[in-house]
C-alpha positions in Angstrom: 0.0 0.0 0.0 2.8 2.5 0.9 4.5 1.7 -2.4 1.4 2.6 -4.4 0.9 5.8 -2.4 4.6 6.8 -2.9 4.2 6.5 -6.7 0.7 8.0 -7.0 1.2 10.9 -4.5 4.9 11.5 -4.9 6.6 14.6 -3.6 9.6 14.5 -6.0 10.8 12.6 -9.1 14.5 12.9 -9.4 16.8 11.9 -12.3 18.4 8.5 -11.7 21.8 7.1 -12.9 20.3 4.6 -15.3 18.2 5.2 -18.5 14.4 5.1 -18.1 14.7 5.1 -14.4 13.6 7.6 -11.8 13.9 8.2 -8.1 10.6 8.9 -6.3 10.6 10.5 -2.9 7.5 10.6 -0.7 7.0 11.9 2.9 4.0 10.6 4.8 3.2 13.5 7.0 1.0 11.7 9.5 4.0 10.0 11.1 7.0 11.8 9.5 8.2 8.7 7.6 10.1 9.3 4.3 10.4 6.8 1.5 12.5 6.4 -1.6 11.4 4.3 -4.6 13.5 3.5 -7.6 11.2 3.0 -10.6 12.0 1.6 -14.0 9.6 2.9 -16.6 8.7 0.9 -19.7 9.5 2.7 -22.9 8.5 2.1 -26.5 11.8 0.5 -27.5 11.6 -2.1 -24.7 10.5 -5.7 -25.5 6.7 -6.2 -25.2 7.0 -8.3 -22.0 8.7 -5.4 -20.1 6.5 -3.6 -17.5 7.0 -0.6 -15.2 8.9 -2.0 -12.3 9.8 -1.0 -8.8 13.5 -1.8 -8.5 13.9 -0.9 -4.8 11.8 0.6 -2.0 13.0 1.7 1.4 12.5 4.1 4.3 15.1 6.9 4.5 16.1 9.5 7.0 16.0 13.3 6.8 19.7 13.5 5.9 19.3 11.1 2.9 16.2 12.9 1.8 18.0 16.3 1.8 21.0 14.9 0.1 18.9 13.4 -2.7 17.0 16.6 -3.3 20.2 18.7 -3.2 22.4 16.5 -5.4 20.0 15.1 -8.1 18.3 16.8 -10.9 14.6 17.5 -10.0 12.2 16.4 -12.7 9.1 16.9 -10.8 8.2 18.6 -7.4 4.8 18.7 -5.8 3.7 22.4 -5.4 
């Protein structure tokens, strides 16, 4: 459930190191938890059997959150 919420209601999408991949950051305000999701997006040139895929998902701390936002290119930010 948290994974779906992180993707659907994301706070940031950041550029990742690999092609067709993004870093999604989500803070759940109710309890102050922060999450990081690495998502691989299917593109037209991929084989038909490829799908959008969560490559990793984990809870992160404030320091890691700030470091990601500061050091990676922001592709999307919730306003």
